[in-house]
N, C-alpha and C positions, 0 to 999 in steps of 0.2 A: 503492499500500500504506499503509493508515495504520490507526491499532487508533481504531473508531467506539465504545465504552464508554469513554472519557475525557471531562475536561471542556476546550470550547476554546472562548476567545475570539467572543464571535460578531457580534454588535455596539456602538457606543458610546448611550447614552441619547437622545442626540440625535437619532440617527436612526429613530428610533417614537415624535418628540411630534406624537402629533395624526395618524397615519397608520400605516398596516403599512409592515412593510420584508420582499421577501424574498430569498435567503439563500441562493447553495447551501455546505452545507457538508460536507464529508466526503463529497463527491457524491449529496448530500443535499435537495432541495428544499425549501426549509423557511422560513415567512411568521409574522412575529413581531409584536406588537401588544402597545397594556396596557388590557389589562380595566380593568372598571366602579370594581374596587378598590384597582388604582395594579400589581397583578402583572403582569408580562411572563408572554406564556403563546407561544405556539410548535405548529405543528402543521403537516403535511403542505400545502405549496399549488398545493392541486392540490381543487377545489372538487366535491364529490359528486355535484351534475345534469348538468353537460357538459365537466367537465375546465377549467376556465381558469382563468386564476393568480390564487387568491385575493388576490394580493399588490397587483392590478389592483385593488381593492377599497377603498373605506375602513372606519374607525372609527367605528359608533354606535352610542354608552353603553354600550361596552366590549365587544362583540359589535360581530368583525367579520363587517363587507360586501359579499359577491360584487358587484364589479360589472361582472356580463355582465347575470344577471336580479333579485339583490337578496338572494339567499341568506340568512341571517345563522348565524353558526357562536362558538359559544362557545369558552373556552378547553379545556374538556377532549374536545374534537376531535368533540363532537356538534351535530346542525343543531339549531338550537332555532323559526327559520324562514323562512318565503318567501312571497312576497305567493301569495294566491291557494289554496297549495300546502296539503297536510297531511305532516310532515316524519317522522312519529314514525316511519317504516319505512327512514329512508336512511342508506347506512351511516355507522360511527362512523370518523373519520382517524386516523391516528396522531398521536400525541402527543409532547413531548421534554420531556424538560424541564430544568428551563431556573430562572438565580438571575442576580439582580443584585448586586456584589459587585465594587470596588473602584475603581468609575466606566466598567466593564462590562457588557455580556451577556453571559453563558456559558450555551451548550448542548449538553447531553447527544446525541449523535443517532447513539449506541445504544438496549440495551435501559433504560425510562426505570426503571424499577423495584434496578436495578443502582446508578443515580446514589443513592443515597437514605443509602447511607450513605459514598460519596466525601467529601472534603474536598476545598474548591477549596484554590490553594496558596497561604500566607500572600503579604502584601503588606505589603512594610517600613512603606509611605508611607499607607495608611491605618490600622492597626493602631499606629502610632505616631505624637504629637502631634511640630511642626516639621518637615514633608517638603512640599515643594511638586513637580506631577507635573503634565507637558504634554508634547499627541505629537500624533498623527494617524493616520490609516489609506493603507496603499497595494494597490492588485490586482499581482497582476506574477505573469508565465506564469513557472513555475517549479511545477519537485516541490517540497515542501516542503521534502522533505532537504539541496536543495542550499542554502539559509537556513540553514537546522543548521549546516550544514559550513562556510557563510561567518561565520556569527555565532561558531563553536567554534575557528574557526581566523583570530585577526586577522592576520596574518602580509599579509595582503592590505593592508592601511591602510595602506602603507608606499607602495604602486601604485597604488591605485584612489583614497583618498584622500588626494593628496600634498600639499596645497595646505589640509587641515584638522584632521587627526588624526594623518598619515602622517608618521612620519621615519623615519632609516636604525638606527633603533639596537631596532627592534620586530625586526627582522632578524636583527638581530646578537646579541641576546639568545631564547638555547634555552626555552620552556614547559614545563611539566611538567603531565602530564596525572594524573586519579585516577578512579578509581567510589566512590561509598556511598553503595549498594545499586544503586536505579535510575535515580541521578540523575549525573551526569556531571561534573566537573572543571579545567575548564586556568586555569594562572596563569600571568604574564609579571609579575615583578617588574624594574623600569631607573631604575637608583640614578646617580646625578651625572649627568642630562642636563638638555639644553635646555629646554624646554615646547614643545611644536608649536603654530600660532594658536589653536586652539579652546581649549588649556588655557591661551593665554596673556590669554584673553577672559577664561576663569575665575575663574584666577586678580586680576585688574581688579581683576571684583567682586567676588573676595573680599576685599578689600584690601591682597592681596597682593604686592610688587616681583614685575613677568612678566619680569624682567630676570637673575631667582634661578636658581641653579641645584638642578632638581627630585627626587627623587625620583618613578619615576610604577610606578603597577600598573594590572594588567588580568584579573580573576578573572569568569571565567566559566562561569556553572551551567544544568545542561541541567536542566531539570526535563521530565519525560515528562507527554503525548505529543509538545509540541512547543514548550516556552516556553523560552525565558536569558535569565535576569536577570543582566546582567553589572556588577560593580560600575571604577569604573572611578577612576579622578583622579591627581594632584601633590600633592607636599609641598615646603614648602623640605628639601632635602637633611637628614641629620642630622639629622628630628626626627620619625623614626620612619616616615617613608611613610605604609602603607595607614593604623597603629595613632597616628598622628601626630594629635595633637592637632585639636578643630576650627577653634583661628583659625588655626594655621599649616598649611593644605592647604588645597583645593576640590575636592571628589570626589559623587561620580555612581553610580545604578542608570540602568545601563542596560537597557527593558523593551522584551521581544523576544517578543510571545503572535503565531506564527506557527497560522496556522489552512490549512488544506488546503482547497478548493474542491473543485479538482476532481485527478487524478494530476499533472495539469500546470500547476495553477494555485493559490494561495495572495489569501487575506486578512492582510496583513502589521499589526500592528499597534502599533504602534513606540511610546518615547517614554523621555524622565527625568524621574529624582525625584531631589533632590538637600534637603540638608539645610540650605545658607546662606542667606540673604536669601526664604527662601520667602516670605516675604510681599511678594515682588516681584514685582508678573504681569509691568511691561516685562518683568522680565528672563526670563523662564517664555518670553516667547510671543519673545525672540530668543534663548531657544536652541533652541526650540521649530521656528525657523527656519532654521539651522543646523544642527539637524538633520537638515533635512527633505529640503537641502539632501544632508546626507551620502547618509542612504540612499536617494537618485531615485540616485546614482551607482553601487550595488551593487547598483537594480533593475535597470536598461541592462545591468550585467555578468551577473546572472542568465538576464536571459532570453535573451540573447545562447548563451549558454553553455549553456540549456534546447534551444535550435535544434543548436546542434554534434553536440549529445547523440544529438537525435530522425534526426538524419541521419546520423548512425556511431555505431550500437545494435553494431555487431559489436567495437567497440574497447574494450580495457580499459583504465581509469586506475590512475596510479603514485598509489599508498600512500607517503607521506612520514611523518617523524620529525612532523612541521606538522598532518598528517592525523588524528592519533591523537584529540583533539576527536570528531571528528562522525563515526570510524568508532564509537568509544564507544557513540555514540546511535545510530546504525542496529541498532547490536545488541540496547540496548534493547527499541527499536520491533520488530525483529524478532522479538522473546521473548512481547513485548504482542498483536500481530497470530497468531502463532501459537498463546498460549492461547483466544486470541479464537477463532477459526479449529478446536482441536481440541473 
């Protein structure tokens, strides 16, 4: 169950560099490529001649060439040419609205006309100077809502990520949940504690004493249909926490773009944007490596959780106070899906 009339991250630009990319998004088989003018196009991954996947072809002069019999497709979904054939009567493929923004390729898997007046989410590392951003992509065999649950309740860090970002104070400090229209925000503030290993590394990178007592925060923001931005960081104790001056803290925005592939699989575009030492490419690479290991731990847990839920569909799961963020996010999703179906 997922809304289709919404923007989802579909790919990164390097994935379509000089070649087509086939990817299933919200149950739709799509093919992406770059046209001659540099714009990205997306149509059904289905050759109108014999049904072959167009993504197995190649890009030539901005046209998508089928790898089976050489049919050439334009970005408007119309067949342009085919060796030895007249193509005027060939059926037009479904075209999908697509945009390039913030280092990602976004697609609207529903009705393309409805995408025209719907803006893409604001990304601070794109709109403001002084930011650095790096990340990666995981394919995970789970319902996309399980990943939303995971990211809207960071209590699991104490256990799943015990050697990197987890610590007992997360468990011991209650979180608050609020809604702002269709957005859901959960927040947790831990004061007067020691930083866990990942944040000790970040403190050193920002010239801070990693043995100092800190105030730590986690502010998770769910943006429909399935994007989550998480303000995280530590500041020297007593300097204002989240609002501390830049020289007294190490902070970042964890970027989570969760794109359903099917009902039980996702494309997970993860990353981290920071405002300290933004020019340091080695630091960006180091953070990406560490964050990749952290999210790999989530991947194993979520895939095993999905298998358990499939094997025991009759079991009702408990809903605790810590689940409030995920529960509210699911209610937003249900409203959007119901509105589409209506």
